C-alpha positions as CSV (number, residue, x, y, z in Angstrom):
1,M,0.3,34.3,-28.2
2,E,2.6,31.7,-26.8
3,K,1.9,29.2,-24.1
4,M,4.2,27.0,-22.0
5,S,4.0,24.7,-19.0
6,L,6.0,25.9,-16.0
7,T,5.5,22.5,-14.5
8,A,7.2,20.8,-17.4
9,Q,9.9,23.5,-17.4
10,A,10.5,22.9,-13.7
11,R,10.8,19.1,-14.3
12,Q,13.2,19.6,-17.2
13,Q,15.4,22.1,-15.2
14,L,15.5,19.7,-12.2
15,K,16.6,16.9,-14.4
16,L,19.4,19.0,-15.9
17,A,20.4,20.3,-12.4
18,A,20.6,16.7,-11.1
19,S,23.1,15.9,-13.9
20,S,25.1,19.1,-13.5
21,S,28.3,19.3,-11.3
22,S,27.0,22.6,-10.0
23,G,23.6,21.2,-9.0
24,R,21.8,23.9,-10.8
25,S,20.2,24.7,-14.1
26,S,18.2,27.6,-15.5
27,Q,16.2,28.7,-18.6
28,T,14.9,32.1,-19.4
29,V,11.3,31.6,-20.5
30,Y,10.4,35.2,-21.2
31,G,12.3,38.4,-22.0
32,G,16.0,38.7,-21.5
33,H,18.6,41.3,-21.2
34,Q,17.2,43.4,-24.0
35,R,13.7,43.6,-22.3
36,S,12.5,45.3,-19.1
37,L,10.9,42.1,-17.8
38,R,12.7,38.7,-17.5
39,Q,11.4,35.4,-16.2
40,T,13.6,32.5,-15.6
41,V,13.0,29.0,-14.3
42,I,15.8,28.0,-12.0
43,A,16.4,24.6,-10.4
44,L,18.7,23.7,-7.6
45,T,19.4,20.3,-6.1
46,A,19.2,20.0,-2.3
47,G,22.1,21.7,-0.5
48,N,23.1,23.8,-3.5
49,G,22.4,27.5,-3.9
50,L,23.0,30.8,-5.5
51,A,25.7,32.8,-3.8
52,E,25.1,36.3,-2.4
53,H,24.4,38.8,-5.2
54,D,22.6,42.0,-5.9
55,S,19.2,42.1,-7.7
56,P,19.3,44.0,-11.0
57,G,15.8,45.4,-10.4
58,E,12.5,44.6,-8.6
59,A,12.1,40.9,-8.3
60,T,9.9,38.1,-7.1
61,L,10.6,34.4,-6.6
62,Y,7.7,31.9,-7.1
63,V,8.4,28.4,-5.8
64,L,7.1,25.8,-8.4
65,S,8.2,22.7,-6.4
66,G,10.4,21.9,-3.4
67,K,11.7,24.1,-0.6
68,L,14.2,26.9,-0.4
69,E,15.5,29.7,1.8
70,L,16.0,33.3,0.7
71,I,18.6,35.0,2.8
72,A,19.3,38.8,3.0
73,G,21.7,39.8,5.7
74,E,20.3,38.6,9.0
75,D,16.8,38.1,7.6
76,S,15.6,34.9,5.9
77,W,12.4,33.5,4.5
78,K,11.5,29.9,3.7
79,G,9.4,29.1,0.7
80,S,7.7,26.0,-0.6
81,A,5.6,25.1,-3.6
82,G,3.0,27.8,-4.3
83,D,4.8,30.5,-2.2
84,I,5.8,33.8,-3.7
85,L,8.7,35.7,-2.0
86,F,9.4,39.3,-2.7
87,I,13.1,39.8,-3.1
88,P,14.5,42.7,-1.0
89,P,16.6,45.4,-2.7
90,A,19.6,44.1,-0.8
91,R,22.3,41.6,-1.4
92,H,20.8,38.1,-1.0
93,S,21.3,34.4,-1.6
94,V,19.2,31.4,-2.2
95,Q,19.7,27.9,-0.6
96,A,17.9,24.8,-1.7
97,L,16.5,23.0,1.4
98,E,15.5,20.1,-0.9
99,D,15.4,19.8,-4.7
100,V,13.6,23.0,-5.8
101,A,12.4,24.8,-8.9
102,F,11.3,28.4,-9.0
103,L,10.3,31.1,-11.3
104,L,12.4,34.3,-10.9
105,T,10.8,37.4,-12.3
106,V,12.9,40.6,-12.6
107,A,11.7,44.0,-13.8
108,M,14.6,46.1,-14.8
């Protein structure tokens, strides 16, 4: 069995995002393209985001720190540390309202 600290991963990814020209950083912590379950810690600096995209499967977004907004068409949901958002099966985007780190879980 393996163990990891999502808090430490969030801090690390936020540090990397702050030094990146794109204002974002990510690290897959479990699974990958060859598995049916993938979990990725993603960090975005305030004002940056993930452009509109499709979800490759069922997905959730768990906010580890900071605040974000998930946008799907005319609907939007705000999330802050401790919130879990259920990603709709529609094109969507994510916007960092402040520096944010979240765990994206996707089941293919």
